[in-house]
Residue frames relative to the residue before (quaternion, step in Angstrom):
aa qw qx qy qz dx dy dz
X 1.0000 0.0000 0.0000 0.0000 0.00 0.00 0.00
X 0.5702 -0.6256 0.4244 0.3215 3.57 -1.20 0.67
X 0.2644 -0.7338 0.6068 0.1531 3.62 -1.21 0.53
X 0.1442 0.7888 -0.5946 0.0591 3.63 -1.25 0.35
X 0.4405 -0.6682 0.5281 0.2839 3.47 -1.34 -0.25
X 0.4455 -0.6819 0.5114 0.2739 3.59 -0.94 0.92
X 0.1620 -0.8098 0.5580 0.0812 3.63 -0.58 1.07
X 0.8066 0.0348 -0.0070 0.5900 3.57 1.19 -0.57
X 0.1319 -0.7632 0.6286 0.0701 3.58 -1.15 0.70
X 0.1560 0.7907 -0.5714 0.1551 3.57 -0.62 1.06
X 0.8738 -0.0430 0.0187 0.4840 3.53 -0.93 0.96
X 0.7232 -0.4496 0.2314 0.4703 3.61 0.86 0.86
X 0.6255 0.4795 -0.3729 0.4897 3.56 1.19 0.26
X 0.1946 -0.7571 0.6140 0.1091 3.63 -1.14 0.69
X 0.2156 -0.7989 0.5556 0.0808 3.52 -0.74 1.11
X 0.1468 -0.8639 0.4812 -0.0245 3.51 -0.35 1.36
X 0.2679 -0.7117 0.6290 0.1616 3.62 -0.93 0.94
X 0.3827 -0.7442 0.4926 0.2389 3.49 -0.67 1.13
X 0.5549 -0.5572 0.4737 0.3965 3.61 -1.17 0.50
X 0.7858 0.2864 -0.2245 0.5001 3.56 -0.96 0.92
X 0.5808 0.5975 -0.3861 0.3958 3.56 1.13 -0.21
X 0.5163 -0.6747 0.4276 0.3090 3.58 -0.86 0.96
X 0.5346 -0.6281 0.4628 0.3249 3.58 -1.09 0.76
X 0.6333 0.5551 -0.3320 0.4250 3.54 1.22 -0.47
X 0.5974 0.5080 -0.3480 0.5136 3.53 1.42 -0.28
X 0.2328 -0.8040 0.5388 0.0957 3.49 -0.58 1.29
X 0.5163 0.6390 -0.4325 0.3716 3.64 1.19 -0.03
X 0.1327 -0.7971 0.5888 -0.0176 3.44 -0.65 1.39
X 0.4198 -0.6702 0.5366 0.2943 3.62 -1.18 0.43
X 0.3250 -0.7453 0.5614 0.1539 3.50 -0.75 1.19
X 0.0129 0.8298 -0.5541 0.0651 3.59 -0.63 1.14
X 0.2552 -0.6868 0.6466 0.2123 3.43 -1.36 0.39
X 0.4487 -0.6687 0.5076 0.3062 3.61 -1.21 0.37
X 0.5524 -0.5778 0.4773 0.3649 3.56 -1.20 0.63
X 0.6227 -0.5587 0.4275 0.3425 3.52 -1.24 0.71
X 0.5788 0.6183 -0.3808 0.3711 3.64 1.04 -0.80
X 0.5912 0.5757 -0.3705 0.4265 3.65 1.06 -0.71
X 0.6665 0.5104 -0.2933 0.4574 3.57 0.89 -1.15
X 0.6622 0.5296 -0.3172 0.4248 3.60 0.92 -0.91
X 0.7164 0.4204 -0.2305 0.5068 3.53 1.18 -0.73
X 0.5163 -0.6691 0.4057 0.3481 3.57 1.27 0.05
X 0.5074 0.6484 -0.4061 0.3964 3.57 1.25 0.43
X 0.0814 -0.7937 0.6000 0.0580 3.58 -0.77 0.90
X 0.4436 -0.6597 0.5303 0.2946 3.69 -0.73 1.01
X 0.1719 -0.7867 0.5888 0.0701 3.57 -1.06 0.88
X 0.5666 -0.4950 0.4970 0.4324 3.56 -1.28 0.30
X 0.7513 0.3661 -0.2974 0.4615 3.43 -1.04 1.02
X 0.5043 0.6532 -0.3956 0.4031 3.51 1.37 -0.28
X 0.2932 -0.6935 0.6296 0.1917 3.52 -1.16 0.74
X 0.0192 -0.8606 0.5031 -0.0769 3.53 -0.44 1.23
X 0.3024 -0.6512 0.6592 0.2234 3.57 -1.45 0.32
X 0.0128 0.8118 -0.5829 0.0327 3.60 -0.93 0.89
X 0.3809 -0.6829 0.5701 0.2520 3.50 -1.30 0.48
X 0.2749 -0.7663 0.5527 0.1783 3.61 -0.85 0.80
X 0.2947 -0.7741 0.5376 0.1577 3.53 -0.77 1.13
X 0.6745 -0.4910 0.3528 0.4237 3.55 -1.29 0.25
X 0.6263 0.5633 -0.3275 0.4281 3.60 1.13 -0.59
X 0.5200 -0.6180 0.4180 0.4159 3.58 1.33 -0.39
X 0.5791 0.5263 -0.3949 0.4815 3.50 1.25 0.04
X 0.2938 -0.7751 0.5369 0.1570 3.58 -1.23 0.29
X 0.2559 -0.7218 0.6094 0.2055 3.45 -1.43 0.12
X 0.3968 -0.7085 0.5400 0.2212 3.59 -0.78 1.06
X 0.1135 -0.8373 0.5345 0.0196 3.55 -0.51 1.20
X 0.8108 0.0758 -0.0252 0.5798 3.57 1.11 -0.52
X 0.1952 -0.7503 0.6218 0.1111 3.64 -1.10 0.79
X 0.3872 -0.7074 0.5394 0.2424 3.61 -0.79 1.01
X 0.6294 -0.5310 0.4115 0.3905 3.53 -1.27 0.55
X 0.3642 -0.7570 0.5191 0.1576 3.48 -0.97 1.13
X 0.3773 -0.7164 0.5340 0.2436 3.58 -1.05 0.91
X 0.7881 0.0005 -0.0189 0.6152 3.60 1.16 -0.38
X 0.0689 -0.7804 0.6187 0.0582 3.56 -1.23 0.43
X 0.1499 -0.7716 0.6152 0.0605 3.60 -0.74 1.07
X 0.3794 -0.7143 0.5418 0.2286 3.51 -1.13 0.77
X 0.7788 0.0186 -0.0429 0.6255 3.54 1.05 -0.73
X 0.4619 -0.3131 -0.7800 0.2833 1.63 -0.85 2.33
X 0.5154 -0.6315 0.4570 0.3562 3.61 -1.08 0.43
X 0.3353 0.7214 -0.5220 0.3077 3.58 -0.09 1.24
X 0.2904 -0.7692 0.5582 0.1112 3.56 -1.12 0.88
X 0.8665 0.2279 -0.1644 0.4125 3.47 -1.41 0.42
X 0.2911 0.7354 -0.5327 0.3011 3.60 1.19 0.68
X 0.2337 -0.7829 0.5632 0.1239 3.58 -0.97 0.92
X 0.8252 0.0557 0.0232 0.5617 3.60 0.98 -0.74
X 0.1847 -0.7437 0.6229 0.1574 3.53 -1.36 0.36
X 0.2848 -0.7262 0.6139 0.1208 3.42 -1.04 1.11
X 0.1727 -0.8100 0.5584 0.0480 3.51 -0.43 1.24
X 0.1457 -0.8317 0.5356 0.0151 3.56 -0.26 1.33
X 0.0870 0.7695 -0.6222 0.1150 3.58 -0.67 1.21
X 0.3549 -0.7152 0.5487 0.2478 3.59 -1.00 0.74
X 0.4525 -0.6619 0.5057 0.3185 3.60 -1.19 0.47
X 0.7869 0.0091 -0.0325 0.6162 3.58 1.29 -0.21
X 0.8317 0.1913 -0.1611 0.4957 3.57 -1.26 0.55
X 0.3573 -0.5102 -0.6173 0.4806 1.64 1.01 2.29
X 0.6368 -0.5655 0.3707 0.3704 3.54 -1.11 0.67
X 0.5808 -0.6118 0.4078 0.3494 3.57 -1.03 0.79
X 0.1419 -0.7894 0.5961 0.0370 3.57 -0.80 1.11
X 0.2311 -0.8239 0.5035 0.1191 3.53 -0.15 1.32
X 0.5397 0.5849 -0.4102 0.4454 3.59 1.22 -0.37
X 0.6846 0.4756 -0.2863 0.4723 3.59 0.88 -0.90
X 0.6199 0.5368 -0.3305 0.4673 3.53 1.07 -0.78
X 0.6727 0.4728 -0.3203 0.4704 3.62 0.90 -0.74
X 0.5975 0.5491 -0.3669 0.4549 3.56 1.14 -0.59
X 0.6198 0.5243 -0.3298 0.4818 3.59 1.03 -0.89
X 0.6756 0.5061 -0.3102 0.4372 3.56 0.77 -1.06
X 0.5841 0.5718 -0.3704 0.4413 3.67 0.97 -0.72
X 0.7080 0.4868 -0.2539 0.4442 3.50 0.82 -1.12
X 0.6517 0.5161 -0.2959 0.4705 3.57 1.12 -0.81
X 0.6362 0.5027 -0.3264 0.4857 3.56 1.03 -0.78
X 0.6265 0.5495 -0.3452 0.4317 3.60 0.91 -0.83
X 0.7084 0.4482 -0.2516 0.4838 3.60 1.04 -0.86
X 0.4848 -0.6963 0.4328 0.3045 3.58 1.21 -0.12
X 0.4950 0.6697 -0.4241 0.3560 3.58 1.23 0.43
X 0.5271 -0.5846 0.5023 0.3579 3.57 -1.26 0.30
X 0.1963 -0.7846 0.5766 0.1159 3.60 -0.88 0.75
X 0.0413 -0.7488 0.6598 0.0485 3.56 -1.00 0.86
X 0.2446 -0.7800 0.5636 0.1185 3.58 -0.77 0.99
X 0.0827 -0.8044 0.5883 -0.0106 3.52 -0.71 1.20
X 0.1020 -0.7964 0.5950 0.0363 3.59 -0.52 1.17
X 0.1667 -0.8247 0.5386 0.0449 3.57 -0.57 1.28
X 0.8031 0.3296 -0.2614 0.4221 3.53 -1.53 0.11
X 0.2606 0.7847 -0.5410 0.1535 3.62 0.95 0.67
X 0.5302 0.6214 -0.4134 0.4023 3.63 1.24 -0.39
X 0.6413 0.5510 -0.3535 0.4002 3.68 1.01 -0.51
X 0.7238 0.3976 -0.2593 0.5008 3.60 1.22 -0.19
X 0.3899 0.7302 -0.4785 0.2929 3.52 1.41 -0.01
X 0.7812 0.2899 -0.2564 0.4899 3.54 -0.93 1.11
X 0.6140 0.4960 -0.3390 0.5119 3.53 1.34 -0.28
X 0.3054 -0.8135 0.4554 0.1938 3.61 0.06 1.26
X 0.6534 0.5210 -0.3208 0.4458 3.61 0.96 -0.85
X 0.7130 0.4486 -0.2747 0.4636 3.52 0.88 -0.85
X 0.6046 0.5486 -0.3461 0.4622 3.53 1.14 -0.58
X 0.6598 0.5025 -0.3073 0.4665 3.54 1.04 -0.96
X 0.6284 0.5295 -0.3377 0.4591 3.65 0.96 -0.76
X 0.6394 0.5285 -0.3211 0.4568 3.58 1.02 -0.89
X 0.6446 0.5256 -0.3099 0.4607 3.57 0.87 -0.98
X 0.6532 0.5225 -0.3227 0.4430 3.57 0.89 -0.87
X 0.6713 0.4907 -0.2871 0.4755 3.55 0.96 -0.98
X 0.6529 0.5154 -0.3311 0.4454 3.62 0.89 -0.83
X 0.6432 0.5186 -0.3030 0.4749 3.59 1.01 -0.90
X 0.6480 0.5385 -0.3305 0.4253 3.61 0.89 -0.84
X 0.7254 0.4391 -0.2374 0.4739 3.61 0.86 -0.98
X 0.6130 0.5277 -0.3361 0.4825 3.57 1.14 -0.57
X 0.6447 0.5231 -0.3079 0.4647 3.55 1.00 -0.81
X 0.6360 0.5351 -0.3183 0.4559 3.55 1.08 -0.76
X 0.5874 -0.5792 0.3504 0.4434 3.52 1.25 -0.62
X 0.5427 0.6181 -0.4060 0.3982 3.69 1.12 0.11
X 0.4205 -0.6398 0.5828 0.2725 3.48 -1.26 0.66
X 0.0553 -0.7877 0.6136 0.0027 3.52 -0.92 1.11
X 0.0340 -0.7887 0.6138 0.0032 3.60 -0.81 1.00
X 0.2529 -0.7667 0.5826 0.0933 3.54 -0.93 1.06
X 0.0055 -0.8340 0.5503 -0.0400 3.61 -0.65 1.09
X 0.0740 -0.7070 0.6949 0.1087 3.41 -1.52 0.30
X 0.3888 -0.7370 0.5192 0.1903 3.56 -0.51 1.31
X 0.6363 0.5563 -0.3252 0.4240 3.56 1.03 -0.90
X 0.7752 0.3338 -0.1594 0.5120 3.56 0.95 -1.03
X 0.4226 -0.7338 0.4213 0.3248 3.57 1.42 -0.12
X 0.3664 0.7278 -0.4903 0.3092 3.56 1.30 0.40
X 0.8542 0.2219 -0.1658 0.4400 3.49 -1.11 0.82
X 0.4384 0.7037 -0.4584 0.3201 3.59 1.29 -0.13
X 0.7007 0.4628 -0.3052 0.4491 3.63 0.76 -0.95
X 0.6139 0.5426 -0.3599 0.4463 3.58 1.09 -0.65
X 0.6446 0.4892 -0.3251 0.4894 3.63 1.02 -0.72
X 0.6451 0.5337 -0.3358 0.4316 3.59 0.93 -0.89
X 0.6372 0.5547 -0.3318 0.4198 3.55 1.01 -0.74
X 0.6456 0.5005 -0.3163 0.4824 3.56 1.23 -0.52
X 0.6870 0.5223 -0.2719 0.4259 3.59 1.19 -0.46
X 0.5382 0.6558 -0.4042 0.3419 3.56 1.13 -0.68
X 0.8758 0.0577 -0.0775 0.4729 3.56 -1.08 1.01
X 0.6441 0.4498 -0.3500 0.5102 3.58 1.21 0.63
X 0.3541 -0.6834 0.5732 0.2810 3.52 -1.28 0.25
X 0.0169 -0.8304 0.5530 -0.0669 3.61 -0.51 1.19
X 0.2149 -0.7241 0.6328 0.1705 3.51 -1.30 0.53
X 0.2920 -0.7158 0.6006 0.2040 3.54 -1.08 0.69
X 0.0645 0.7946 -0.5998 0.0686 3.61 -0.84 0.85
X 0.3231 0.7275 -0.5633 0.2216 3.52 -1.18 0.61
X 0.6248 -0.5132 0.3850 0.4450 3.69 -1.17 0.19
X 0.5844 -0.5734 0.4361 0.3736 3.57 -1.27 0.39
X 0.7891 0.3670 -0.2661 0.4145 3.52 -1.28 0.59
X 0.5379 0.6476 -0.3782 0.3850 3.49 1.35 0.25
X 0.6176 -0.5833 0.3378 0.4052 3.55 1.24 -0.07
X 0.2893 0.7845 -0.5016 0.2217 3.56 1.27 0.45
X 0.6859 0.4885 -0.3067 0.4436 3.57 0.90 -0.86
X 0.6211 0.5181 -0.3324 0.4851 3.60 1.04 -0.73
X 0.6587 0.5132 -0.3120 0.4532 3.60 0.96 -0.84
X 0.6690 0.4963 -0.3001 0.4648 3.58 1.00 -0.86
X 0.6488 0.5233 -0.3133 0.4549 3.52 1.05 -0.83
X 0.6291 0.5147 -0.3381 0.4744 3.60 1.14 -0.64
X 0.6509 0.5122 -0.3042 0.4706 3.57 1.05 -0.84
X 0.7420 0.4662 -0.2280 0.4244 3.57 0.90 -0.86
X 0.3647 0.7572 -0.4787 0.2537 3.59 1.25 0.02
X 0.6278 0.5646 -0.3250 0.4260 3.59 1.08 -0.70
X 0.6288 0.5450 -0.3550 0.4261 3.56 1.20 -0.24
X 0.4094 -0.7534 0.4298 0.2829 3.48 1.33 -0.12
X 0.4411 0.6833 -0.4428 0.3774 3.56 1.21 0.61
X 0.4982 -0.5792 0.5402 0.3529 3.54 -1.23 0.57
X 0.6530 -0.5379 0.3803 0.3736 3.50 -1.24 0.51
X 0.6846 0.4771 -0.2746 0.4778 3.51 0.96 -0.88
X 0.5948 0.5312 -0.3866 0.4633 3.63 1.14 -0.43
X 0.6180 0.5338 -0.3422 0.4648 3.50 1.01 -0.82
X 0.6561 0.5072 -0.3149 0.4616 3.62 0.83 -0.96
X 0.6292 0.5385 -0.3252 0.4566 3.57 1.03 -0.84
X 0.6858 0.4992 -0.2790 0.4502 3.52 0.81 -1.03
X 0.7039 0.4282 -0.2678 0.4994 3.56 1.02 -0.70
X 0.5089 -0.6712 0.4286 0.3269 3.62 1.17 0.05
X 0.4938 0.6515 -0.4602 0.3463 3.57 1.14 0.46
X 0.0355 0.7712 -0.6343 0.0411 3.51 -1.09 0.83
X 0.7935 -0.2131 0.2033 0.5326 3.54 -1.01 -0.88
X 0.7545 0.3250 -0.1885 0.5381 3.53 1.16 -0.61
X 0.6960 -0.4795 0.3073 0.4373 3.58 -1.23 -0.04
X 0.6725 -0.4952 0.3871 0.3908 3.49 -1.32 0.50
X 0.2243 -0.8057 0.5346 0.1212 3.56 -0.73 0.98
X 0.7956 0.1304 -0.1137 0.5805 3.59 1.16 -0.20
X 0.4916 -0.6569 0.4813 0.3086 3.51 -1.25 0.45
X 0.0137 0.7963 -0.6030 0.0450 3.51 -0.98 0.88
X 0.3290 -0.7453 0.5599 0.1514 3.55 -1.04 0.86
X 0.1536 -0.7522 0.6329 0.1000 3.54 -1.08 0.75
X 0.3529 -0.7513 0.5204 0.2005 3.59 -0.77 1.03
X 0.3133 -0.7500 0.5429 0.2112 3.58 -0.78 0.83
X 0.5661 -0.6066 0.4088 0.3802 3.67 -0.92 0.63
X 0.6791 0.4804 -0.2971 0.4687 3.62 1.04 -0.78
X 0.5920 -0.5182 0.3835 0.4836 3.64 1.16 -0.24
X 0.6380 0.4755 -0.3846 0.4680 3.46 -1.04 0.89
X 0.2365 -0.7737 0.5782 0.1054 3.56 -1.26 0.44
X 0.1185 -0.7816 0.6055 0.0918 3.59 -1.12 0.63
X 0.1164 -0.7655 0.6269 0.0868 3.58 -1.10 0.64
X 0.2004 -0.7119 0.6561 0.1501 3.50 -1.12 0.88
X 0.1074 0.8380 -0.5204 0.1242 3.54 -0.57 1.12
X 0.4024 -0.7291 0.4987 0.2405 3.50 -1.06 0.67
X 0.3714 0.8213 -0.3911 0.1860 3.45 1.46 -0.22
X 0.7169 0.4175 -0.2540 0.4973 3.66 1.12 -0.66
X 0.4455 0.7260 -0.4564 0.2572 3.63 1.21 -0.09
X 0.7473 0.3320 -0.2292 0.5280 3.66 0.99 -0.55
X 0.0191 -0.8272 0.5570 -0.0723 3.59 0.02 1.34
X 0.1232 0.8472 -0.5049 0.1105 3.61 -0.14 1.17
X 0.4388 -0.7387 0.4216 0.2899 3.64 1.27 0.31
X 0.2903 0.7894 -0.5083 0.1848 3.59 1.09 0.53
X 0.7648 0.3717 -0.2035 0.4853 3.55 1.08 -0.61
X 0.6377 0.4949 -0.3201 0.4959 3.56 1.23 0.46
X 0.3102 -0.7329 0.5776 0.1816 3.58 -1.02 0.93
X 0.6769 -0.5141 0.3572 0.3872 3.58 -1.27 0.62
X 0.6614 0.5614 -0.2714 0.4167 3.48 1.00 -0.94
X 0.6627 0.5097 -0.2646 0.4806 3.55 1.32 -0.68
X 0.5240 0.6912 -0.4034 0.2914 3.61 1.14 -0.62
X 0.6766 0.5231 -0.3119 0.4139 3.56 0.81 -0.93
X 0.6306 0.5308 -0.3327 0.4581 3.62 1.10 -0.63
X 0.6375 0.5272 -0.3016 0.4740 3.62 1.30 -0.39
X 0.6006 0.4080 -0.3417 0.5967 3.61 1.39 0.10
X 0.3163 -0.8261 0.4229 0.1964 3.56 0.13 1.34
X 0.6511 0.5074 -0.3412 0.4496 3.67 1.04 -0.53
X 0.6128 0.5289 -0.3449 0.4752 3.56 1.30 -0.42
X 0.6300 0.6165 -0.3317 0.3364 3.59 0.92 -0.94
X 0.6765 0.4940 -0.3095 0.4499 3.53 0.99 -0.85
X 0.6970 0.4902 -0.2648 0.4515 3.56 1.09 -0.74
X 0.6233 0.6211 -0.3295 0.3424 3.57 1.06 -0.85
X 0.5467 0.6098 -0.3905 0.4204 3.57 1.22 -0.37
X 0.6933 0.4699 -0.2664 0.4771 3.54 1.20 -0.50
X 0.4557 0.6915 -0.4580 0.3230 3.60 1.27 -0.03
X 0.6301 -0.5904 0.3724 0.3402 3.55 -1.08 0.72
X 0.7993 0.2509 -0.1045 0.5359 3.48 0.96 -1.01
X 0.4612 -0.6686 0.5139 0.2760 3.50 -1.02 0.82
X 0.7794 0.2308 -0.2072 0.5443 3.60 -0.85 0.95
X 0.2332 0.7840 -0.5307 0.2222 3.60 1.26 0.48
X 0.2759 -0.7711 0.5585 0.1322 3.57 -1.00 0.97
X 0.4138 -0.7616 0.4266 0.2583 3.55 1.34 0.21
X 0.4290 0.6709 -0.4816 0.3658 3.51 0.99 1.05
X 0.8163 -0.0966 0.1285 0.5547 3.56 0.19 -1.37
X 0.4304 0.7379 -0.4492 0.2615 3.58 1.22 -0.01
X 0.4509 -0.6732 0.5099 0.2890 3.59 -0.98 0.81
X 0.8043 0.2633 -0.1956 0.4955 3.55 -1.15 0.62
X 0.3915 0.7094 -0.4842 0.3301 3.56 1.15 0.69
X 0.3702 -0.7731 0.4779 0.1920 3.53 -0.59 1.13
X 0.6071 0.5612 -0.3411 0.4473 3.53 1.17 -0.65
X 0.6647 0.4821 -0.3195 0.4730 3.60 0.92 -0.86
X 0.6091 0.5575 -0.3365 0.4528 3.54 1.10 -0.66
X 0.6729 0.5003 -0.2813 0.4667 3.53 1.05 -0.97
X 0.6148 0.5233 -0.3522 0.4733 3.63 1.13 -0.60
X 0.6466 0.5328 -0.3079 0.4508 3.61 0.98 -0.82
X 0.7222 0.4011 -0.2228 0.5176 3.59 1.08 -0.82
X 0.4658 -0.7171 0.4011 0.3284 3.58 1.31 0.14
X 0.3620 0.6971 -0.5193 0.3366 3.55 1.14 0.62
X 0.7069 0.2637 -0.1717 0.6335 3.59 1.25 -0.54
X 0.4832 -0.6888 0.4706 0.2656 3.56 -0.90 0.95
X 0.5015 -0.6648 0.4431 0.3321 3.56 -0.87 0.82
X 0.6264 0.5462 -0.3629 0.4214 3.56 0.93 -0.69
X 0.6474 0.4912 -0.3287 0.4812 3.64 0.95 -0.75
X 0.6511 0.5011 -0.3254 0.4681 3.63 0.95 -0.72
X 0.6306 0.5336 -0.3290 0.4576 3.57 0.99 -0.79
X 0.6606 0.5009 -0.3096 0.4657 3.57 0.99 -0.90
X 0.5927 0.5638 -0.3486 0.4575 3.56 1.07 -0.87
X 0.6946 0.4579 -0.3017 0.4656 3.64 0.74 -0.97
X 0.5943 0.5429 -0.3705 0.4634 3.67 1.00 -0.67
X 0.7032 0.4690 -0.2880 0.4501 3.59 0.70 -1.06
X 0.6207 0.5583 -0.3359 0.4362 3.56 1.07 -0.81
X 0.6476 0.5249 -0.2772 0.4778 3.53 1.02 -0.97
X 0.6244 0.5397 -0.3127 0.4701 3.57 1.02 -0.84
X 0.6912 0.4934 -0.2717 0.4527 3.53 0.98 -0.85
X 0.6398 0.5147 -0.2954 0.4884 3.46 1.13 -0.83
X 0.6102 0.5388 -0.3243 0.4818 3.63 1.01 -0.77
X 0.6691 0.4922 -0.3038 0.4667 3.56 0.86 -0.95
X 0.6467 0.5232 -0.3314 0.4453 3.63 0.92 -0.74
X 0.6528 0.5135 -0.3163 0.4584 3.54 1.10 -0.87
X 0.6632 0.5235 -0.3144 0.4326 3.61 1.08 -0.81
X 0.7773 0.3399 -0.1826 0.4969 3.55 1.12 -0.78
């Protein structure tokens, strides 16, 4: 039986790219799922590697779902390896608190994060803005994140982003208006699709994306433009877990005097010591405390 990958799920149908099929070939096999999945409470997801039976009509039936390496609830997608967090350096101005909130969610899911900063050409020549950007880039690189600076207009950084995507399954996430669409369109030029065709395949229109869809890259790998990370509310995270989602905290917290230290007022806290000695950036610690208070307020309300 043939194998493939679900690239789109819509209205009970699953659209499968056959193994060995060219990414330039946009013909997908329309499949239904076997009833046995529903009976077991299993829902096929975009990103699933599947086995299917081909019917005489040309449609298929998904008969088997391969073991998933990861599974996200929001967005509903399987086997994602990394998230590309797209933020503009201006218009809108770079919001590092929101960036840190995204990073917390990515770390919780165990994905690799790549930070992509767009529209850098709009601040070229503005020395104050350039200096602020350099400080932010240095901060996140020192923590251990890959940071790529791009300009879709000038095509700067496009190949650097592309190199992160090859042979991986990635989701693009970030606030609206930061240049995600322009970046994706620049990356997808190798597919030979018109811009509006790409927008159509990604489900983009005048309103927000309503479903998750993967686009296959010619070099190998898949990307998804998804709104699923846009509502970040910490509903699935406990206060004791938050520190582990700040990767520079995690290594130090093992040395804290108290187990389950929340790195607030506890004596013998290695994280607080690292903030005082500037080993941990004050901005990151401030965001941590803000998120922690949000989580505590939520627990009190519920």
